[in-house]
C-alpha positions in Angstrom: 9.4 -35.0 226.4 9.5 -37.5 222.9 7.9 -40.6 223.8 9.8 -43.8 222.4 7.5 -46.6 223.7 10.0 -48.2 225.8 11.5 -45.0 226.9 11.5 -41.0 226.9 13.9 -38.6 226.5 14.0 -34.9 228.2 16.4 -32.5 226.9 19.1 -31.3 229.2 20.5 -28.9 226.9 22.0 -28.3 223.0 24.2 -31.8 223.4 22.5 -34.0 226.0 19.5 -35.9 227.1 18.1 -38.1 230.2 16.9 -41.0 229.2 13.9 -43.1 231.3 13.3 -46.5 231.0 9.6 -47.2 232.8 9.9 -50.9 231.9 13.3 -51.3 234.5 13.2 -47.8 236.1 16.1 -47.2 235.0 17.7 -43.6 233.4 21.2 -42.5 232.1 22.6 -39.4 230.2 23.2 -39.7 226.6 24.8 -37.6 223.9 22.0 -36.2 221.6 23.6 -37.7 218.5 23.1 -41.0 219.9 19.5 -40.5 220.0 18.6 -42.2 216.6 20.3 -45.4 217.3 18.3 -45.6 220.1 15.2 -44.9 218.5 16.3 -47.7 215.7 17.3 -50.4 218.5 14.3 -49.9 220.6 12.3 -50.5 217.0 14.3 -54.0 216.2 16.7 -53.0 214.0 19.7 -55.5 214.0 23.3 -54.8 214.9 24.2 -55.7 211.2 21.9 -53.2 209.8 23.4 -50.1 212.0 26.8 -50.8 211.8 26.7 -50.0 208.0 25.5 -46.6 209.0 26.8 -45.7 212.7 30.2 -46.6 214.7 28.9 -48.8 217.1 30.5 -51.8 219.1 28.6 -54.9 219.4 29.2 -54.7 223.3 27.6 -51.4 223.2 24.7 -52.5 221.3 24.3 -55.7 223.1 23.8 -53.5 226.5 21.6 -50.8 224.9 19.4 -53.5 224.1 19.3 -55.3 227.1 18.7 -52.1 229.0 15.4 -51.5 226.7 14.1 -55.1 227.3 14.8 -55.1 230.8 11.6 -55.6 232.7 11.8 -54.9 236.4 9.5 -56.7 238.7 7.5 -55.8 241.5 8.7 -56.4 245.3 7.3 -59.2 246.7 6.0 -59.1 250.4 6.6 -61.5 253.4 3.1 -62.5 254.7 3.9 -62.0 258.1 5.1 -58.9 257.7 3.2 -55.8 258.3 4.9 -52.6 257.4 2.1 -50.2 259.3 -0.8 -50.8 262.0 -2.8 -47.8 262.2 -4.7 -47.5 265.4 -7.5 -44.8 266.1 -7.4 -44.2 269.7 -9.6 -41.0 269.5 -12.8 -40.5 267.7 -12.4 -36.9 268.8 -10.6 -34.0 268.2 -9.9 -30.5 269.9 -9.6 -28.8 267.0 -12.1 -28.2 263.6 -10.1 -27.7 260.4 -11.9 -26.7 257.7 -10.5 -29.5 255.2 -11.0 -32.4 257.7 -11.9 -35.6 255.7 -12.8 -37.5 258.9 -15.9 -35.1 260.0 -13.3 -33.5 262.5 -11.9 -36.9 263.8 -15.1 -39.0 264.3 -15.4 -40.2 261.1 -19.1 -40.0 261.0 -19.4 -42.5 264.5 -20.1 -41.2 267.9 -17.3 -39.2 269.7 -15.4 -41.8 271.9 -11.9 -43.0 273.1 -10.5 -46.5 272.1 -11.1 -48.3 275.6 -7.6 -50.2 277.2 -9.0 -53.4 276.7 -10.0 -53.0 273.1 -6.3 -51.7 272.3 -5.1 -55.0 274.0 -6.9 -57.3 271.9 -6.1 -55.4 268.8 -2.3 -55.6 269.4 -2.7 -59.5 271.1 -4.3 -60.3 267.6 -2.0 -58.2 265.1 0.9 -59.4 266.7 -0.1 -63.2 266.1 -1.3 -62.8 262.8 2.3 -60.6 261.9 5.3 -61.1 264.6 7.1 -58.5 262.5 4.9 -54.8 262.6 7.6 -52.0 261.4 5.4 -49.1 262.7 2.4 -48.7 264.8 0.9 -45.3 264.1 -1.6 -44.2 266.4 -4.3 -41.6 264.8 -7.0 -39.8 265.5 -9.3 -37.5 265.8 -6.6 -36.1 268.0 -4.4 -39.2 269.7 -3.3 -37.1 272.4 -6.8 -36.8 274.0 -6.1 -40.5 275.1 -2.6 -40.2 276.8 -3.5 -43.6 278.2 -3.8 -45.4 275.2 -0.3 -44.3 273.9 1.4 -45.2 277.2 -0.3 -48.9 277.2 0.6 -49.7 273.6 4.2 -48.2 274.2 4.5 -50.4 277.4 2.9 -53.4 275.2 5.8 -53.0 272.6 8.6 -52.6 275.1 7.4 -55.5 277.4 7.5 -58.2 274.5 10.8 -56.7 273.0 8.8 -56.2 269.7 11.1 -54.7 266.5 8.3 -52.0 266.3 8.8 -48.3 266.2 5.8 -46.0 267.5 4.6 -42.9 265.9 1.4 -40.5 266.4 0.1 -38.2 263.9 -1.2 -34.7 266.0 -2.3 -31.3 265.9 0.2 -30.4 268.4 -2.1 -28.5 270.2 -1.7 -30.7 273.3 1.5 -31.1 275.1 2.0 -32.3 278.7 4.8 -33.1 280.8 3.4 -36.6 280.6 3.5 -36.5 277.0 6.8 -35.3 276.4 8.0 -38.1 278.9 6.2 -40.7 276.9 7.8 -39.2 273.9 11.1 -39.1 275.5 11.2 -42.5 277.2 9.7 -44.7 274.1 11.5 -43.0 271.5 7.9 -42.1 269.7 8.1 -40.5 266.0 5.6 -37.5 266.4 4.2 -36.2 263.1 2.7 -32.7 263.5 0.3 -31.0 260.8 0.4 -27.9 260.4 0.2 -24.8 258.1 1.6 -21.3 257.8 1.0 -18.8 260.1 -0.8 -16.8 257.6 -3.8 -19.3 256.8 -3.5 -21.5 260.3 -6.0 -19.6 262.3 -8.3 -19.6 259.5 -8.1 -23.0 258.2 -7.0 -25.2 261.3 -8.6 -23.6 264.5 -9.6 -24.6 267.7 -13.4 -25.2 268.2 -15.4 -22.1 268.0 -13.1 -20.4 265.5 -10.5 -19.6 268.1 -6.8 -19.2 267.0 -4.7 -22.2 267.6 -1.4 -21.3 265.7 0.3 -19.6 268.5 0.1 -22.3 270.9 1.1 -24.9 268.4 4.4 -23.5 267.4 5.2 -23.0 271.3 4.2 -26.6 271.7 6.5 -27.6 268.6 9.3 -25.8 269.7 9.1 -27.0 273.4 9.1 -30.3 271.9 11.8 -30.1 269.9 13.5 -28.9 272.9 12.7 -31.4 275.2 12.7 -34.5 273.1 14.4 -33.6 269.4 11.0 -34.2 268.2 8.8 -33.9 265.8 10.4 -35.8 263.0 7.7 -34.8 260.2 5.6 -31.9 259.7 3.0 -32.4 257.4 1.1 -29.8 255.7 -2.5 -29.9 253.5 -2.1 -27.9 250.4 -5.3 -26.4 249.5 -7.2 -24.5 246.7 -6.8 -21.5 249.4 -3.0 -21.6 249.3 -3.2 -22.4 245.5 -5.3 -19.3 244.7 -3.4 -17.1 246.6 -0.3 -18.3 244.5 1.6 -19.4 248.0 4.7 -21.5 246.7 5.8 -24.8 248.2 9.2 -23.4 248.7 8.0 -20.3 250.6 5.8 -22.7 252.7 9.2 -24.8 253.2 11.0 -22.1 254.1 8.5 -20.5 256.8 8.5 -23.9 258.4 12.4 -24.4 258.2 12.5 -20.8 259.8 10.4 -21.6 262.6 11.8 -25.0 263.3 14.5 -26.1 261.4 15.4 -29.2 259.5 12.2 -31.1 259.2 11.1 -33.1 256.5 7.8 -32.4 255.3 4.7 -34.1 253.6 2.5 -32.1 251.8 -0.7 -33.5 251.0 -3.1 -32.0 248.5 -6.7 -31.7 250.1 -9.2 -33.8 249.2 -12.4 -35.6 250.6 -13.6 -32.0 251.6 -15.7 -29.2 250.6 -15.1 -27.9 246.6 -13.5 -24.3 248.1 -10.7 -26.4 250.0 -10.3 -29.4 247.3 -7.0 -29.2 245.5 -7.6 -30.3 241.7 -4.6 -28.7 240.1 -1.4 -30.1 241.6 0.9 -28.4 239.6 2.0 -26.0 242.2 3.1 -28.9 244.3 5.0 -30.6 241.0 6.5 -27.5 240.1 8.0 -26.9 243.4 10.5 -29.7 242.6 12.6 -27.5 240.2 12.5 -24.7 243.4 13.5 -27.3 245.8 16.5 -28.9 243.4 17.7 -25.5 243.0 17.5 -24.5 246.7 19.7 -28.1 248.0 22.0 -27.2 245.2 22.8 -24.2 246.7 22.8 -25.8 250.1 19.5 -24.7 251.5 18.9 -28.6 252.3 14.8 -28.7 252.3 13.3 -32.4 252.3 9.6 -33.1 250.8 8.5 -36.8 251.2 7.1 -37.2 248.1 10.2 -36.2 246.1 12.2 -38.5 248.4 9.7 -41.3 247.6 10.8 -40.9 243.8 14.3 -40.8 244.5 14.2 -43.9 246.4 12.2 -46.0 243.5 14.7 -44.2 241.3 18.2 -45.4 242.9 16.8 -49.0 244.0 14.9 -49.3 241.0 11.9 -50.5 243.3 8.7 -51.0 241.2 5.2 -51.5 242.5 2.4 -52.9 240.8 -0.3 -51.2 242.8 -0.8 -47.8 244.6 0.2 -48.5 248.2 0.2 -51.6 250.5 -3.3 -50.8 252.1 -5.1 -54.0 252.4 -2.3 -56.6 252.7 1.0 -54.8 254.5 -1.1 -51.9 256.0 -4.6 -52.0 258.2 -6.1 -49.3 260.0 -8.6 -50.2 263.3 -11.4 -47.9 264.3 -12.0 -46.9 267.8 -14.6 -49.6 268.3 -12.3 -52.5 266.7 -13.4 -52.1 262.9 -10.4 -53.0 260.8 -10.1 -51.1 257.4 -7.5 -51.2 254.6 -6.6 -47.6 255.4 -7.9 -44.9 257.9 -9.6 -43.1 254.8 -12.3 -45.7 254.9 -13.0 -45.7 258.4 -16.6 -44.8 258.3 -17.6 -46.9 255.4 -18.6 -50.3 255.7 -18.2 -51.7 252.3 -14.7 -51.4 253.1 -14.8 -53.0 256.6 -12.6 -56.4 256.5 -13.3 -58.0 260.2 -13.4 -56.4 264.0 -11.2 -57.7 266.3 -13.6 -59.4 268.7 -14.3 -61.9 265.7 -13.1 -65.2 266.3 -9.6 -65.7 265.5 -10.3 -68.4 263.0 -12.6 -66.2 261.2 -10.4 -62.7 261.5 -7.6 -64.7 260.2 -9.8 -65.7 257.1 -11.0 -62.5 256.6 -7.5 -60.8 256.6 -6.5 -63.7 254.2 -9.2 -62.8 251.7 -8.4 -58.9 252.3 -4.5 -59.8 251.5 -5.7 -61.5 248.3 -7.6 -58.8 247.3 -5.6 -55.9 247.9 -1.6 -57.9 247.1 -3.0 -59.1 243.7 -4.2 -56.2 242.3 -2.2 -55.1 239.6 -2.7 -51.2 238.0 -1.2 -52.4 234.8 -4.6 -54.2 234.1 -6.1 -50.2 234.4 -6.3 -49.3 230.8 -5.0 -45.8 231.5 -2.2 -47.2 233.2 -0.6 -49.7 230.9 1.4 -47.1 228.5 1.8 -44.6 231.3 5.7 -43.5 231.4 5.3 -43.9 235.2 3.2 -47.0 235.8 5.9 -49.0 237.5 6.9 -45.7 239.9 3.5 -44.6 240.3 2.2 -44.0 244.3 -1.1 -43.1 245.2 -3.8 -43.6 248.0 -6.3 -46.1 247.6 -8.6 -43.5 249.9 -7.9 -40.7 247.6 -8.4 -42.6 244.6 -12.2 -43.6 246.2 -12.9 -39.8 247.0 -12.0 -38.6 243.7 -13.5 -41.5 241.2 -15.9 -43.2 243.5 -13.3 -46.3 242.8 -10.6 -47.3 244.9 -8.5 -49.1 242.2 -8.8 -46.2 239.7 -7.1 -42.5 240.5 -8.4 -39.6 239.0 -6.7 -37.3 236.0 -5.5 -35.0 238.3 -3.1 -37.5 240.2 -1.8 -39.2 237.1 -0.8 -35.7 235.6 0.8 -34.8 239.2 2.8 -38.2 239.2 3.9 -37.7 235.6 5.1 -34.1 236.0 6.9 -34.9 239.1 8.6 -37.8 237.8 9.5 -35.6 234.8 10.2 -32.7 236.7 12.6 -34.8 238.9 14.3 -36.5 236.3 15.2 -33.4 234.6 16.8 -32.0 237.8 18.8 -35.2 238.1 19.7 -35.0 234.9 20.9 -31.2 235.7 22.6 -32.2 238.7 24.4 -34.6 237.4 26.0 -32.4 234.5 27.0 -29.4 236.7 28.9 -31.8 238.4 31.1 -32.8 235.4 
């Protein structure tokens, strides 16, 4: 990678390179013989000086100069819209995943289920504050331990005719006929957390270390036959997988063989014991080459972090923060406490309010949080200022806090992961475009 201040180049072949412009989230392919011209334009050399040495037109010079100078602004956010409301309806879980960041679903609190009354109060208050909520994500612990809450939430949204999708993140071990009926009736989007068969029973057992993989695989396949869900599989990549050289592409192949073409979200393990925490994420970023190659061969794999990068590059979609937590995303605990993200549920330092607060106080507390989180700009962080991925970088405030003890500062390993992922994706985009000529 050749850094050029306002842009950098990645060599694709002996004759061509791809240029990425961090300020505008723009990229294009050029002949290598124009790289020297680009460098001089970027350094401020005037058109008249360049024409003494190179055969270029004024129109071409002006277009390149404009692209190098363009600054992509971050997207604004509608203050009446919430992208995601996470409601923790169960502070309990029937599994004992070894790397669980939430103390097996309890968030270091007592084991309990959210009451009907609290759920209704949560929905009433948040829809008053935000007339548009894009998705309500029912979370835990294991949310299917509280089937009634799922039904109440779906009925509430349906009754009021809100334009809101409902999602559930589950371990997949509980699947009753009533749950199948709820998924079908309310078109609930299901995310199932799973591992590959080799490590599932070791890392994701039931209580007392009883195996869980066989039942979960059976339940997913039954759910698919009855409801066409799940729409997403979630996989936690740990130090165990990395140490055994389990590649991401092999994980995707096994999941596809068992469950078909379902998008997969791979998350590096964090906030858990050192023997599971993944510090070196290069196995995940290196998987980009394997996935692009497989897709070019017609195998079709979908990985959410790659899709996110591609979406940002296609739409030149910049962001000044790491995520939307605290202004467009909120999480409500089983006792009604409101946090910017479910990662903070057990941390009173991040508590914003409680849904039972007087409404004026609740509204004020939400507004204060929105000001704090929306106006955070990672360009004020020294190591972010000249980063190639500064406008396209996304992350997790919860993971930041776990790794650096500061929600607004990401770890060096995350920085390297994002930069390497961007580099690999741009390289593969360039190679794919060249192959089409």
